[in-house]
SEFIKE-502824 format. One record per residue: x, y, z of N, C-alpha, C in turn; chain; residue in one letter. Coordinates in nm, 2 decimals. Layout:
! SEFIKE-502824
((X; Y; Z); (X; Y; Z); (X; Y; Z); A; A)
...
***
This chain:
! SEFIKE-502824
((0.56; 2.02; -1.28); (0.58; 1.90; -1.20); (0.54; 1.78; -1.29); A; M)
((0.63; 1.73; -1.37); (0.59; 1.63; -1.47); (0.65; 1.49; -1.44); A; N)
((0.70; 1.47; -1.32); (0.76; 1.34; -1.29); (0.66; 1.23; -1.30); A; E)
((0.71; 1.12; -1.37); (0.62; 1.01; -1.38); (0.60; 0.93; -1.25); A; L)
((0.48; 0.90; -1.22); (0.45; 0.82; -1.10); (0.40; 0.68; -1.14); A; V)
((0.46; 0.58; -1.09); (0.42; 0.44; -1.12); (0.33; 0.39; -1.01); A; S)
((0.21; 0.35; -1.04); (0.11; 0.31; -0.95); (0.09; 0.16; -0.96); A; I)
((0.10; 0.08; -0.85); (0.09; -0.06; -0.86); (-0.04; -0.11; -0.79); A; I)
((-0.12; -0.18; -0.87); (-0.25; -0.23; -0.81); (-0.27; -0.38; -0.84); A; T)
((-0.27; -0.46; -0.74); (-0.30; -0.61; -0.76); (-0.45; -0.62; -0.76); A; P)
((-0.50; -0.71; -0.84); (-0.65; -0.74; -0.84); (-0.68; -0.89; -0.83); A; T)
((-0.78; -0.92; -0.76); (-0.84; -1.05; -0.76); (-0.99; -1.04; -0.73); A; Y)
((-1.07; -1.08; -0.82); (-1.22; -1.07; -0.81); (-1.26; -0.94; -0.75); A; N)
((-1.21; -0.83; -0.82); (-1.24; -0.69; -0.77); (-1.34; -0.62; -0.85); A; S)
((-1.43; -0.69; -0.92); (-1.52; -0.62; -1.01); (-1.61; -0.52; -0.93); A; A)
((-1.64; -0.55; -0.81); (-1.73; -0.46; -0.74); (-1.67; -0.32; -0.71); A; K)
((-1.54; -0.31; -0.70); (-1.48; -0.19; -0.65); (-1.38; -0.13; -0.75); A; Y)
((-1.32; -0.20; -0.85); (-1.21; -0.16; -0.92); (-1.24; -0.03; -1.01); A; I)
((-1.36; -0.01; -1.05); (-1.39; 0.11; -1.13); (-1.37; 0.23; -1.04); A; S)
((-1.42; 0.23; -0.92); (-1.40; 0.35; -0.83); (-1.25; 0.37; -0.80); A; E)
((-1.18; 0.27; -0.79); (-1.03; 0.28; -0.76); (-0.96; 0.35; -0.88); A; T)
((-0.99; 0.30; -1.00); (-0.93; 0.35; -1.12); (-0.97; 0.50; -1.15); A; I)
((-1.10; 0.52; -1.12); (-1.15; 0.66; -1.14); (-1.08; 0.76; -1.05); A; Q)
((-1.05; 0.71; -0.93); (-0.98; 0.80; -0.83); (-0.84; 0.84; -0.88); A; S)
((-0.78; 0.75; -0.95); (-0.65; 0.77; -1.01); (-0.66; 0.87; -1.13); A; V)
((-0.76; 0.85; -1.21); (-0.79; 0.93; -1.33); (-0.82; 1.08; -1.29); A; Q)
((-0.87; 1.10; -1.17); (-0.91; 1.23; -1.12); (-0.79; 1.30; -1.06); A; K)
((-0.68; 1.24; -1.05); (-0.56; 1.31; -0.99); (-0.53; 1.44; -1.05); A; Q)
((-0.49; 1.54; -0.97); (-0.45; 1.67; -1.03); (-0.31; 1.65; -1.10); A; T)
((-0.23; 1.56; -1.05); (-0.10; 1.52; -1.12); (-0.14; 1.42; -1.23); A; H)
((-0.12; 1.45; -1.35); (-0.16; 1.37; -1.46); (-0.06; 1.27; -1.52); A; K)
((0.07; 1.29; -1.48); (0.17; 1.21; -1.54); (0.19; 1.08; -1.46); A; N)
((0.12; 0.98; -1.49); (0.13; 0.85; -1.41); (0.10; 0.73; -1.51); A; W)
((0.15; 0.62; -1.46); (0.12; 0.49; -1.52); (0.06; 0.40; -1.41); A; E)
((-0.05; 0.34; -1.44); (-0.11; 0.25; -1.35); (-0.10; 0.10; -1.40); A; M)
((-0.01; 0.03; -1.32); (0.01; -0.11; -1.36); (-0.07; -0.20; -1.27); A; I)
((-0.17; -0.26; -1.34); (-0.26; -0.35; -1.27); (-0.22; -0.49; -1.30); A; I)
((-0.21; -0.57; -1.19); (-0.17; -0.71; -1.21); (-0.29; -0.80; -1.16); A; V)
((-0.35; -0.87; -1.25); (-0.47; -0.95; -1.21); (-0.42; -1.09; -1.18); A; D)
((-0.46; -1.14; -1.06); (-0.42; -1.27; -1.01); (-0.52; -1.37; -1.03); A; D)
((-0.56; -1.39; -1.16); (-0.65; -1.50; -1.21); (-0.79; -1.47; -1.15); A; C)
((-0.84; -1.35; -1.17); (-0.98; -1.33; -1.13); (-1.08; -1.41; -1.20); A; S)
((-1.19; -1.45; -1.13); (-1.29; -1.53; -1.19); (-1.42; -1.45; -1.22); A; Q)
((-1.42; -1.32; -1.19); (-1.54; -1.24; -1.22); (-1.51; -1.15; -1.34); A; D)
((-1.57; -1.03; -1.34); (-1.56; -0.94; -1.46); (-1.44; -0.84; -1.44); A; E)
((-1.35; -0.86; -1.35); (-1.25; -0.76; -1.32); (-1.17; -0.73; -1.44); A; T)
((-1.12; -0.83; -1.51); (-1.04; -0.81; -1.63); (-1.11; -0.73; -1.74); A; V)
((-1.23; -0.76; -1.76); (-1.31; -0.69; -1.87); (-1.33; -0.55; -1.83); A; E)
((-1.36; -0.52; -1.70); (-1.37; -0.38; -1.66); (-1.24; -0.30; -1.68); A; I)
((-1.13; -0.36; -1.64); (-1.00; -0.29; -1.66); (-0.97; -0.27; -1.81); A; I)
((-1.00; -0.37; -1.89); (-0.98; -0.35; -2.04); (-1.06; -0.24; -2.09); A; Q)
((-1.18; -0.22; -2.05); (-1.27; -0.11; -2.09); (-1.20; 0.03; -2.06); A; N)
((-1.14; 0.04; -1.94); (-1.07; 0.16; -1.90); (-0.95; 0.18; -1.99); A; F)
((-0.88; 0.07; -2.02); (-0.76; 0.08; -2.10); (-0.79; 0.13; -2.24); A; M)
((-0.90; 0.09; -2.29); (-0.94; 0.13; -2.43); (-0.95; 0.29; -2.44); A; D)
((-0.98; 0.35; -2.32); (-0.99; 0.50; -2.32); (-0.87; 0.57; -2.26); A; E)
((-0.79; 0.50; -2.19); (-0.68; 0.56; -2.12); (-0.55; 0.48; -2.13); A; D)
((-0.45; 0.53; -2.21); (-0.33; 0.46; -2.24); (-0.24; 0.45; -2.12); A; H)
((-0.27; 0.52; -2.01); (-0.18; 0.52; -1.89); (-0.21; 0.40; -1.81); A; R)
((-0.31; 0.33; -1.84); (-0.35; 0.21; -1.76); (-0.30; 0.08; -1.83); A; I)
((-0.23; 0.00; -1.76); (-0.17; -0.12; -1.82); (-0.22; -0.25; -1.74); A; H)
((-0.25; -0.35; -1.80); (-0.30; -0.47; -1.74); (-0.20; -0.59; -1.76); A; L)
((-0.15; -0.65; -1.66); (-0.07; -0.77; -1.66); (-0.15; -0.88; -1.60); A; L)
((-0.13; -1.00; -1.64); (-0.21; -1.11; -1.59); (-0.12; -1.23; -1.55); A; Q)
((-0.13; -1.28; -1.43); (-0.05; -1.39; -1.38); (-0.11; -1.52; -1.44); A; L)
((-0.03; -1.62; -1.46); (-0.08; -1.75; -1.51); (-0.15; -1.84; -1.41); A; N)
((-0.11; -1.81; -1.28); (-0.18; -1.89; -1.18); (-0.20; -1.80; -1.06); A; K)
((-0.30; -1.83; -0.98); (-0.32; -1.75; -0.86); (-0.20; -1.76; -0.76); A; N)
((-0.14; -1.65; -0.73); (-0.01; -1.65; -0.66); (-0.01; -1.56; -0.54); A; S)
((-0.11; -1.48; -0.52); (-0.11; -1.39; -0.40); (-0.06; -1.25; -0.43); A; G)
((-0.09; -1.16; -0.33); (-0.06; -1.02; -0.35); (0.09; -0.99; -0.37); A; A)
((0.17; -1.06; -0.29); (0.31; -1.03; -0.29); (0.37; -1.05; -0.43); A; A)
((0.34; -1.16; -0.49); (0.39; -1.19; -0.63); (0.33; -1.10; -0.73); A; K)
((0.20; -1.06; -0.71); (0.14; -0.97; -0.81); (0.21; -0.83; -0.80); A; A)
((0.23; -0.78; -0.68); (0.30; -0.65; -0.67); (0.44; -0.66; -0.72); A; R)
((0.51; -0.76; -0.69); (0.65; -0.77; -0.73); (0.66; -0.78; -0.88); A; N)
((0.56; -0.85; -0.94); (0.56; -0.86; -1.09); (0.55; -0.72; -1.15); A; F)
((0.46; -0.64; -1.09); (0.44; -0.50; -1.13); (0.57; -0.42; -1.11); A; A)
((0.63; -0.44; -0.99); (0.75; -0.36; -0.96); (0.86; -0.38; -1.06); A; I)
((0.87; -0.50; -1.12); (0.97; -0.52; -1.23); (0.94; -0.44; -1.35); A; E)
((0.82; -0.39; -1.37); (0.78; -0.32; -1.49); (0.78; -0.17; -1.48); A; K)
((0.79; -0.11; -1.36); (0.77; 0.03; -1.35); (0.88; 0.11; -1.41); A; I)
((0.84; 0.23; -1.46); (0.94; 0.32; -1.52); (0.94; 0.46; -1.46); A; T)
((0.86; 0.48; -1.36); (0.85; 0.61; -1.30); (0.96; 0.65; -1.20); A; G)
((0.96; 0.78; -1.17); (1.05; 0.83; -1.07); (1.00; 0.79; -0.93); A; K)
((0.87; 0.79; -0.92); (0.81; 0.75; -0.79); (0.73; 0.62; -0.80); A; Y)
((0.73; 0.55; -0.69); (0.65; 0.42; -0.69); (0.55; 0.43; -0.57); A; M)
((0.43; 0.40; -0.60); (0.32; 0.40; -0.50); (0.23; 0.28; -0.53); A; T)
((0.14; 0.26; -0.43); (0.06; 0.14; -0.43); (-0.09; 0.18; -0.41); A; F)
((-0.18; 0.11; -0.47); (-0.32; 0.13; -0.44); (-0.40; 0.00; -0.47); A; L)
((-0.45; -0.05; -0.36); (-0.53; -0.18; -0.37); (-0.66; -0.16; -0.45); A; D)
((-0.72; -0.26; -0.50); (-0.83; -0.25; -0.59); (-0.96; -0.22; -0.53); A; A)
((-0.96; -0.19; -0.40); (-1.09; -0.15; -0.34); (-1.07; -0.02; -0.26); A; D)
((-0.95; 0.05; -0.28); (-0.93; 0.17; -0.20); (-0.93; 0.29; -0.30); A; D)
((-0.94; 0.41; -0.24); (-0.96; 0.53; -0.32); (-0.86; 0.64; -0.28); A; I)
((-0.81; 0.72; -0.37); (-0.73; 0.83; -0.34); (-0.81; 0.96; -0.35); A; W)
((-0.78; 1.06; -0.27); (-0.83; 1.20; -0.29); (-0.76; 1.25; -0.41); A; F)
((-0.82; 1.35; -0.48); (-0.77; 1.40; -0.61); (-0.63; 1.46; -0.60); A; T)
((-0.59; 1.51; -0.48); (-0.45; 1.57; -0.47); (-0.35; 1.48; -0.40); A; D)
((-0.38; 1.35; -0.40); (-0.29; 1.26; -0.33); (-0.15; 1.26; -0.39); A; F)
((-0.14; 1.24; -0.52); (-0.01; 1.23; -0.58); (0.06; 1.37; -0.57); A; I)
((-0.01; 1.47; -0.61); (0.05; 1.61; -0.60); (0.10; 1.64; -0.46); A; Q)
((0.02; 1.61; -0.36); (0.06; 1.64; -0.23); (0.18; 1.56; -0.18); A; N)
((0.19; 1.43; -0.22); (0.30; 1.35; -0.19); (0.43; 1.40; -0.25); A; S)
((0.43; 1.44; -0.38); (0.55; 1.49; -0.44); (0.59; 1.62; -0.38); A; I)
((0.49; 1.71; -0.35); (0.52; 1.84; -0.29); (0.59; 1.82; -0.15); A; K)
((0.54; 1.72; -0.07); (0.60; 1.69; 0.06); (0.74; 1.64; 0.05); A; T)
((0.76; 1.55; -0.05); (0.90; 1.50; -0.07); (1.00; 1.61; -0.10); A; I)
((0.95; 1.71; -0.18); (1.04; 1.82; -0.22); (1.06; 1.91; -0.11); A; K)
((0.95; 1.94; -0.03); (0.96; 2.04; 0.08); (1.04; 1.98; 0.20); A; E)
((1.03; 1.86; 0.23); (1.09; 1.80; 0.35); (1.22; 1.74; 0.32); A; K)
((1.25; 1.71; 0.19); (1.38; 1.65; 0.15); (1.38; 1.50; 0.20); A; G)
((1.27; 1.44; 0.21); (1.26; 1.30; 0.25); (1.20; 1.22; 0.14); A; I)
((1.26; 1.11; 0.10); (1.22; 1.04; -0.02); (1.12; 0.93; 0.00); A; N)
((1.07; 0.92; 0.12); (0.96; 0.82; 0.15); (0.86; 0.89; 0.24); A; F)
((0.74; 0.91; 0.18); (0.63; 0.97; 0.26); (0.51; 0.88; 0.26); A; V)
((0.42; 0.91; 0.35); (0.29; 0.83; 0.35); (0.19; 0.92; 0.42); A; F)
((0.06; 0.90; 0.39); (-0.04; 0.99; 0.44); (-0.14; 0.92; 0.53); A; S)
((-0.21; 1.01; 0.61); (-0.33; 0.96; 0.68); (-0.44; 0.93; 0.59); A; S)
((-0.54; 0.86; 0.64); (-0.65; 0.82; 0.55); (-0.78; 0.81; 0.63); A; Y)
((-0.89; 0.82; 0.56); (-1.02; 0.79; 0.62); (-1.05; 0.64; 0.61); A; K)
((-1.13; 0.59; 0.70); (-1.17; 0.45; 0.70); (-1.32; 0.43; 0.69); A; R)
((-1.36; 0.36; 0.59); (-1.50; 0.34; 0.56); (-1.54; 0.19; 0.56); A; S)
((-1.67; 0.16; 0.56); (-1.71; 0.02; 0.54); (-1.71; 0.00; 0.39); A; N)
((-1.77; -0.12; 0.36); (-1.77; -0.16; 0.22); (-1.85; -0.06; 0.13); A; E)
((-1.94; 0.01; 0.19); (-2.03; 0.10; 0.12); (-1.99; 0.24; 0.12); A; D)
((-1.86; 0.27; 0.16); (-1.80; 0.40; 0.17); (-1.87; 0.49; 0.28); A; L)
((-1.92; 0.43; 0.38); (-1.98; 0.50; 0.49); (-1.87; 0.51; 0.60); A; E)
((-1.85; 0.63; 0.65); (-1.74; 0.66; 0.74); (-1.78; 0.63; 0.88); A; F)
((-1.79; 0.51; 0.91); (-1.83; 0.47; 1.05); (-1.72; 0.45; 1.14); A; I)
((-1.60; 0.46; 1.09); (-1.47; 0.44; 1.17); (-1.40; 0.58; 1.17); A; Y)
((-1.32; 0.60; 1.28); (-1.25; 0.72; 1.29); (-1.14; 0.72; 1.18); A; S)
((-1.09; 0.84; 1.15); (-0.98; 0.86; 1.06); (-0.85; 0.80; 1.12); A; D)
((-0.77; 0.74; 1.04); (-0.64; 0.70; 1.09); (-0.53; 0.81; 1.06); A; F)
((-0.49; 0.87; 1.16); (-0.39; 0.98; 1.15); (-0.25; 0.92; 1.18); A; I)
((-0.16; 0.93; 1.08); (-0.03; 0.87; 1.09); (0.06; 0.95; 1.18); A; V)
((0.17; 0.89; 1.23); (0.27; 0.97; 1.30); (0.35; 1.06; 1.20); A; P)
((0.41; 1.16; 1.25); (0.48; 1.25; 1.16); (0.61; 1.19; 1.11); A; K)
((0.67; 1.09; 1.19); (0.79; 1.03; 1.15); (0.78; 0.88; 1.20); A; K)
((0.83; 0.79; 1.12); (0.84; 0.65; 1.16); (0.98; 0.60; 1.12); A; V)
((1.04; 0.52; 1.21); (1.17; 0.46; 1.19); (1.15; 0.31; 1.17); A; T)
((1.27; 0.25; 1.15); (1.27; 0.10; 1.13); (1.20; 0.03; 1.25); A; Y)
((1.25; 0.07; 1.37); (1.19; 0.01; 1.50); (1.05; 0.04; 1.52); A; T)
((1.01; 0.16; 1.48); (0.86; 0.20; 1.49); (0.78; 0.11; 1.41); A; D)
((0.82; 0.07; 1.29); (0.74; -0.01; 1.20); (0.74; -0.16; 1.26); A; I)
((0.84; -0.20; 1.32); (0.84; -0.33; 1.38); (0.74; -0.34; 1.49); A; L)
((0.71; -0.23; 1.56); (0.61; -0.23; 1.67); (0.47; -0.22; 1.61); A; K)
((0.45; -0.14; 1.51); (0.32; -0.13; 1.44); (0.34; -0.07; 1.31); A; T)
((0.28; -0.13; 1.21); (0.29; -0.08; 1.07); (0.20; 0.04; 1.04); A; N)
((0.25; 0.16; 1.06); (0.16; 0.28; 1.04); (0.16; 0.32; 0.89); A; S)
((0.23; 0.25; 0.81); (0.23; 0.29; 0.67); (0.14; 0.19; 0.59); A; I)
((0.03; 0.24; 0.54); (-0.06; 0.16; 0.46); (-0.02; 0.16; 0.32); A; S)
((-0.05; 0.05; 0.25); (-0.01; 0.03; 0.11); (-0.08; 0.14; 0.03); A; C)
((-0.19; 0.19; 0.07); (-0.26; 0.29; -0.02); (-0.21; 0.43; -0.01); A; L)
((-0.11; 0.46; 0.08); (-0.06; 0.59; 0.08); (0.10; 0.60; 0.08); A; T)
((0.16; 0.48; 0.08); (0.31; 0.48; 0.07); (0.35; 0.54; -0.07); A; A)
((0.45; 0.63; -0.06); (0.49; 0.70; -0.18); (0.65; 0.72; -0.18); A; F)
((0.72; 0.66; -0.27); (0.86; 0.64; -0.26); (0.93; 0.69; -0.38); A; I)
((1.03; 0.77; -0.36); (1.12; 0.82; -0.47); (1.22; 0.71; -0.50); A; N)
((1.19; 0.63; -0.60); (1.28; 0.52; -0.63); (1.39; 0.56; -0.72); A; V)
((1.39; 0.68; -0.78); (1.50; 0.73; -0.85); (1.62; 0.75; -0.76); A; E)
((1.59; 0.79; -0.63); (1.69; 0.81; -0.53); (1.71; 0.69; -0.45); A; V)
((1.61; 0.62; -0.40); (1.62; 0.51; -0.30); (1.63; 0.38; -0.37); A; L)
((1.61; 0.37; -0.50); (1.62; 0.24; -0.57); (1.49; 0.16; -0.56); A; G)
((1.48; 0.07; -0.65); (1.37; -0.02; -0.66); (1.39; -0.15; -0.58); A; I)
((1.31; -0.18; -0.49); (1.32; -0.30; -0.41); (1.19; -0.37; -0.42); A; K)
((1.19; -0.50; -0.39); (1.07; -0.59; -0.40); (1.02; -0.63; -0.26); A; K)
((0.90; -0.67; -0.25); (0.84; -0.72; -0.13); (0.89; -0.86; -0.10); A; M)
((0.91; -0.90; 0.03); (0.94; -1.04; 0.05); (0.83; -1.13; 0.01); A; P)
((0.86; -1.25; -0.04); (0.77; -1.34; -0.09); (0.71; -1.42; 0.03); A; D)
((0.62; -1.35; 0.10); (0.55; -1.42; 0.21); (0.40; -1.40; 0.20); A; V)
((0.32; -1.48; 0.26); (0.18; -1.47; 0.24); (0.12; -1.34; 0.30); A; L)
((0.16; -1.30; 0.41); (0.11; -1.17; 0.47); (0.23; -1.09; 0.52); A; K)
((0.21; -0.96; 0.54); (0.31; -0.86; 0.59); (0.41; -0.82; 0.49); A; R)
((0.39; -0.85; 0.36); (0.49; -0.82; 0.26); (0.51; -0.67; 0.24); A; Q)
((0.40; -0.59; 0.26); (0.42; -0.45; 0.25); (0.51; -0.40; 0.36); A; D)
((0.49; -0.45; 0.48); (0.58; -0.41; 0.60); (0.72; -0.45; 0.57); A; M)
((0.74; -0.56; 0.50); (0.88; -0.60; 0.47); (0.95; -0.51; 0.37); A; G)
((0.87; -0.45; 0.28); (0.92; -0.35; 0.18); (0.96; -0.22; 0.25); A; L)
((0.87; -0.17; 0.34); (0.90; -0.05; 0.41); (1.03; -0.06; 0.49); A; W)
((1.04; -0.18; 0.56); (1.16; -0.20; 0.64); (1.29; -0.20; 0.56); A; L)
((1.28; -0.25; 0.44); (1.40; -0.25; 0.36); (1.45; -0.11; 0.34); A; Q)
((1.36; -0.02; 0.31); (1.40; 0.12; 0.29); (1.44; 0.19; 0.42); A; Y)
((1.37; 0.16; 0.53); (1.40; 0.22; 0.66); (1.53; 0.17; 0.72); A; L)
((1.59; 0.07; 0.67); (1.72; 0.03; 0.71); (1.83; 0.12; 0.65); A; K)
((1.79; 0.19; 0.55); (1.88; 0.28; 0.47); (1.86; 0.43; 0.49); A; E)
((1.74; 0.47; 0.54); (1.71; 0.61; 0.57); (1.67; 0.62; 0.71); A; I)
((1.69; 0.74; 0.77); (1.65; 0.77; 0.91); (1.51; 0.74; 0.94); A; P)
((1.42; 0.79; 0.85); (1.27; 0.78; 0.88); (1.19; 0.80; 0.75); A; Y)
((1.07; 0.77; 0.76); (0.97; 0.81; 0.66); (0.88; 0.92; 0.72); A; A)
((0.84; 1.01; 0.63); (0.76; 1.12; 0.68); (0.61; 1.10; 0.66); A; Y)
((0.53; 1.12; 0.77); (0.39; 1.10; 0.77); (0.31; 1.23; 0.75); A; G)
((0.23; 1.23; 0.65); (0.14; 1.35; 0.62); (0.01; 1.34; 0.70); A; I)
((-0.01; 1.44; 0.79); (-0.12; 1.43; 0.88); (-0.26; 1.44; 0.82); A; Q)
((-0.27; 1.51; 0.71); (-0.41; 1.52; 0.65); (-0.45; 1.40; 0.58); A; E)
((-0.57; 1.34; 0.60); (-0.61; 1.23; 0.52); (-0.61; 1.26; 0.37); A; P)
((-0.56; 1.16; 0.29); (-0.55; 1.18; 0.15); (-0.60; 1.06; 0.07); A; K)
((-0.67; 0.97; 0.14); (-0.72; 0.85; 0.08); (-0.83; 0.79; 0.16); A; A)
((-0.90; 0.69; 0.11); (-1.00; 0.62; 0.18); (-0.97; 0.47; 0.18); A; I)
((-0.95; 0.41; 0.29); (-0.93; 0.27; 0.31); (-1.06; 0.20; 0.34); A; Y)
((-1.10; 0.11; 0.25); (-1.23; 0.04; 0.27); (-1.21; -0.08; 0.35); A; R)
((-1.27; -0.09; 0.47); (-1.25; -0.20; 0.56); (-1.37; -0.30; 0.53); A; I)
((-1.33; -0.41; 0.47); (-1.43; -0.51; 0.44); (-1.45; -0.61; 0.56); A; R)
((-1.57; -0.66; 0.57); (-1.61; -0.73; 0.69); (-1.52; -0.85; 0.72); A; E)
((-1.48; -0.92; 0.62); (-1.40; -1.04; 0.65); (-1.25; -1.02; 0.63); A; N)
((-1.21; -0.89; 0.63); (-1.07; -0.86; 0.61); (-0.97; -0.93; 0.71); A; S)
((-0.87; -0.99; 0.65); (-0.77; -1.06; 0.74); (-0.69; -0.95; 0.82); A; L)
((-0.67; -0.84; 0.76); (-0.59; -0.73; 0.83); (-0.67; -0.69; 0.95); A; S)
((-0.80; -0.70; 0.96); (-0.87; -0.66; 1.07); (-0.88; -0.77; 1.18); A; R)
((-0.86; -0.90; 1.14); (-0.87; -1.01; 1.23); (-0.73; -1.03; 1.28); A; N)
((-0.69; -0.97; 1.39); (-0.56; -0.97; 1.44); (-0.52; -1.11; 1.49); A; K)
((-0.62; -1.19; 1.54); (-0.59; -1.32; 1.59); (-0.54; -1.41; 1.48); A; K)
((-0.59; -1.40; 1.36); (-0.55; -1.47; 1.24); (-0.41; -1.43; 1.20); A; N)
((-0.38; -1.30; 1.22); (-0.25; -1.25; 1.18); (-0.13; -1.28; 1.27); A; L)
((-0.16; -1.33; 1.39); (-0.05; -1.35; 1.49); (0.06; -1.44; 1.44); A; L)
((0.02; -1.55; 1.38); (0.12; -1.64; 1.33); (0.21; -1.58; 1.22); A; K)
((0.14; -1.51; 1.13); (0.22; -1.44; 1.02); (0.31; -1.34; 1.07); A; Y)
((0.27; -1.26; 1.17); (0.35; -1.16; 1.23); (0.47; -1.22; 1.30); A; Q)
((0.45; -1.33; 1.37); (0.57; -1.40; 1.44); (0.66; -1.45; 1.33); A; W)
((0.61; -1.52; 1.23); (0.70; -1.57; 1.12); (0.78; -1.46; 1.06); A; Q)
((0.71; -1.34; 1.04); (0.78; -1.23; 0.98); (0.90; -1.19; 1.06); A; F)
((0.88; -1.17; 1.19); (0.99; -1.13; 1.28); (1.11; -1.23; 1.27); A; Y)
((1.07; -1.36; 1.28); (1.18; -1.46; 1.29); (1.24; -1.50; 1.16); A; R)
((1.16; -1.51; 1.05); (1.21; -1.56; 0.92); (1.25; -1.46; 0.82); A; E)
((1.18; -1.34; 0.82); (1.21; -1.24; 0.73); (1.31; -1.14; 0.79); A; V)
((1.28; -1.09; 0.91); (1.38; -0.99; 0.97); (1.48; -1.06; 1.05); A; E)
((1.47; -1.19; 1.07); (1.57; -1.27; 1.15); (1.60; -1.21; 1.29); A; K)
((1.49; -1.17; 1.35); (1.51; -1.12; 1.49); (1.53; -1.23; 1.59); A; L)
((1.59; -1.21; 1.70); (1.61; -1.31; 1.80); (1.47; -1.34; 1.87); A; S)
((1.47; -1.45; 1.94); (1.34; -1.49; 2.00); (1.29; -1.38; 2.10); A; F)
((1.38; -1.33; 2.18); (1.34; -1.22; 2.28); (1.30; -1.09; 2.21); A; L)
((1.37; -1.06; 2.10); (1.33; -0.94; 2.03); (1.20; -0.95; 1.96); A; S)
((1.17; -1.07; 1.91); (1.05; -1.10; 1.85); (0.93; -1.09; 1.95); A; S)
((0.95; -1.14; 2.07); (0.85; -1.13; 2.17); (0.82; -0.98; 2.20); A; I)
((0.93; -0.91; 2.22); (0.92; -0.76; 2.25); (0.84; -0.69; 2.15); A; Y)
((0.87; -0.71; 2.02); (0.80; -0.64; 1.91); (0.65; -0.70; 1.90); A; Y)
((0.64; -0.82; 1.92); (0.50; -0.88; 1.91); (0.41; -0.82; 2.01); A; M)
((0.46; -0.80; 2.13); (0.37; -0.74; 2.24); (0.33; -0.60; 2.20); A; L)
((0.43; -0.53; 2.15); (0.39; -0.39; 2.10); (0.29; -0.40; 1.99); A; H)
((0.31; -0.49; 1.89); (0.22; -0.50; 1.78); (0.08; -0.54; 1.82); A; W)
((0.07; -0.63; 1.91); (-0.06; -0.68; 1.96); (-0.14; -0.56; 2.02); A; M)
((-0.07; -0.49; 2.11); (-0.14; -0.38; 2.18); (-0.18; -0.27; 2.09); A; Y)
((-0.09; -0.23; 2.00); (-0.12; -0.12; 1.91); (-0.22; -0.16; 1.80); A; R)
((-0.21; -0.29; 1.76); (-0.30; -0.33; 1.66); (-0.44; -0.34; 1.70); A; G)
((-0.47; -0.39; 1.82); (-0.60; -0.40; 1.87); (-0.66; -0.26; 1.89); A; F)
((-0.57; -0.17; 1.94); (-0.61; -0.03; 1.96); (-0.65; 0.04; 1.83); A; K)
((-0.57; 0.01; 1.73); (-0.59; 0.07; 1.60); (-0.73; 0.04; 1.54); A; K)
((-0.78; -0.08; 1.56); (-0.90; -0.12; 1.49); (-1.03; -0.11; 1.58); A; Y)
((-1.01; -0.04; 1.69); (-1.13; -0.01; 1.77); (-1.20; 0.11; 1.70); A; R)
((-1.33; 0.10; 1.70); (-1.40; 0.21; 1.63); (-1.39; 0.34; 1.71); A; N)
***
């Protein structure tokens, strides 16, 4: 099983966590990968830490943006450079279990589905598991994702050799959701792996956890990115609010 896997990691002032993230990639049982890290003008030691890893591991590549542009542009810049059969994402403070890649490829082959994603454990900043595991649905469709985005960036795994390479919409938030929806418009569903295969680090001031701050971005996404009608946007917004608040209860 030698298929090349392209891993996309945006960074911004990630010096505290980036070493653990890279090490979790290096420990993968599937060894044929390229990790494309795009730094969004970090002002701490992030770049120096990455360069130290690069000196020892040729599979790690660093790209640097000329100005701070946000996660969507950073990820899209990396997407332009990938060469792998599979595309996956790992943010600079998250961690994969050692068999994440191997299990994702195995599931794609066994299920005949070219877009899979996994459940994950949720920790605080110090990797203490004070939150319950997030167990994903076995299948999600386009309309399912409009109601609640069950696919996290840290476990999405896509066979781009079959499905093609697509970019995230250039919006401030919800760009990952926008990418998943592009694929789900063309395939019946994405397959969810029930067993946790990663660790999502919930940081205290995370915008993804503050649903009140995300309301305006979610509404703009429905109306401006997906071009949904006013009534359809209200329908999906109500679903998203209910499921979102439920998701982040301890």
